[in-house]
C-alpha positions as semicolon CSV with decimal commas, in nm:
position;residue;x (nm);y (nm);z (nm)
1;X;-9,605;9,666;2,637
2;X;-9,617;9,951;2,397
3;X;-9,406;10,171;2,603
4;X;-9,153;9,878;2,602
5;X;-9,133;9,852;2,241
6;X;-9,069;10,222;2,179
7;X;-8,799;10,246;2,431
8;X;-8,630;9,931;2,232
9;X;-8,709;10,127;1,913
10;X;-8,545;10,442;2,069
11;X;-8,239;10,220;2,165
12;X;-8,202;10,045;1,821
13;X;-8,214;10,438;1,676
14;X;-7,898;10,549;1,914
15;X;-7,693;10,241;1,820
16;X;-7,783;10,321;1,461
17;X;-7,691;10,703;1,495
18;X;-7,350;10,547;1,678
19;X;-7,284;10,336;1,367
20;X;-7,364;10,611;1,149
21;X;-7,096;10,845;1,350
22;X;-6,853;10,517;1,305
23;X;-6,891;10,502;0,939
24;X;-6,928;10,845;0,833
25;X;-6,745;11,065;1,049
26;X;-6,496;10,848;1,194
27;X;-6,409;10,583;0,944
28;X;-6,057;10,628;0,924
29;X;-5,959;10,651;1,279
30;X;-5,766;10,351;1,426
31;X;-6,047;10,232;1,671
32;X;-6,313;10,218;1,391
33;X;-6,086;10,030;1,148
34;X;-6,045;9,767;1,401
35;X;-6,412;9,755;1,489
36;X;-6,486;9,678;1,120
37;X;-6,167;9,505;1,068
38;X;-6,044;9,748;0,814
39;X;-5,626;9,656;0,782
40;X;-5,476;9,970;0,701
41;X;-5,561;10,354;0,687
42;X;-5,508;10,284;0,288
43;X;-5,787;10,035;0,263
44;X;-6,003;10,273;0,494
45;X;-5,940;10,551;0,257
46;X;-6,030;10,367;-0,042
47;X;-6,344;10,248;0,126
48;X;-6,445;10,582;0,275
49;X;-6,724;10,686;0,026
50;X;-6,895;10,388;0,063
51;X;-6,867;10,403;0,441
52;X;-6,985;10,745;0,430
53;X;-7,318;10,632;0,227
54;X;-7,348;10,336;0,442
55;X;-7,366;10,552;0,750
56;X;-7,615;10,782;0,641
57;X;-7,854;10,448;0,567
58;X;-7,810;10,397;0,929
59;X;-7,893;10,737;1,025
60;X;-8,192;10,756;0,815
61;X;-8,344;10,419;0,977
62;X;-8,273;10,558;1,306
63;X;-8,465;10,891;1,221
64;X;-8,746;10,695;1,089
65;X;-8,779;10,515;1,407
66;X;-8,727;10,811;1,601
67;X;-9,004;11,006;1,422
68;X;-9,229;10,706;1,447
69;X;-9,147;10,731;1,845
70;X;-9,217;11,096;1,845
71;X;-9,539;11,090;1,648
72;X;-9,703;10,816;1,848
73;X;-9,635;10,981;2,174
74;X;-9,806;11,283;2,087
75;X;-10,097;11,089;1,960
76;X;-10,043;10,980;1,573
77;X;-10,063;10,605;1,655
78;X;-10,134;10,498;1,307
79;X;-9,859;10,700;1,114
80;X;-9,613;10,651;1,423
81;X;-9,640;10,309;1,487
82;X;-9,581;10,238;1,079
83;X;-9,283;10,451;1,109
84;X;-9,153;10,274;1,398
85;X;-9,229;9,935;1,243
86;X;-9,075;10,034;0,909
87;X;-8,777;10,196;1,067
88;X;-8,719;9,890;1,303
89;X;-8,810;9,607;1,041
90;X;-8,557;9,756;0,813
91;X;-8,286;9,734;1,087
92;X;-8,371;9,385;1,157
93;X;-8,377;9,287;0,760
94;X;-8,039;9,455;0,730
95;X;-7,886;9,236;1,006
96;X;-8,052;8,935;0,828
97;X;-7,873;9,029;0,501
98;X;-7,544;9,105;0,667
99;X;-7,531;8,747;0,823
100;X;-7,677;8,587;0,518
101;X;-7,427;8,729;0,296
102;X;-7,109;8,673;0,514
103;X;-7,194;8,401;0,800
104;X;-6,889;8,512;1,005
105;X;-7,066;8,864;1,059
106;X;-7,285;8,697;1,291
107;X;-7,163;8,883;1,564
108;X;-7,192;9,211;1,389
109;X;-7,579;9,144;1,284
110;X;-7,662;9,026;1,621
111;X;-7,519;9,351;1,746
112;X;-7,710;9,511;1,494
113;X;-8,046;9,344;1,469
114;X;-8,117;9,237;1,824
115;X;-8,262;9,560;1,991
116;X;-8,498;9,637;1,667
117;X;-8,607;9,277;1,678
118;X;-8,674;9,279;2,041
119;X;-8,860;9,629;1,950
120;X;-9,075;9,492;1,675
121;X;-9,203;9,253;1,902
122;X;-9,266;9,440;2,202
123;X;-9,422;9,700;2,003
124;X;-9,649;9,424;1,801
125;X;-9,765;9,273;2,130
126;X;-9,829;9,650;2,289
127;X;-10,062;9,718;1,970
128;X;-10,202;9,370;1,949
129;X;-10,326;9,409;2,377
130;X;-10,370;9,765;2,343
């Protein structure tokens, strides 16, 4: 079950790297504006600095989880699993903040939070039975 948890954590990290790319690298592109519901290029330009910063938050969460996975694989289980739980746990927390602050963002929060939640559950079960 631990392997399942690590695979789910890697998938959650990959999704957050994708979000980083959208927010920090492609924010003003029409496809990205549509995904995030930004009405115009002018609005996107106005929000660009905030999106750029937010994208890096997503990247850092992903890197935390990925570093944890790597350390776990090479035998540093305590620090590795701590980082996996920290990265994926904060992803779940961010998804909860999103939906609690704006219930209309339930779909986005589910996309953002489902994989890391499953990773936390599977990893915790793997640790418990391991």
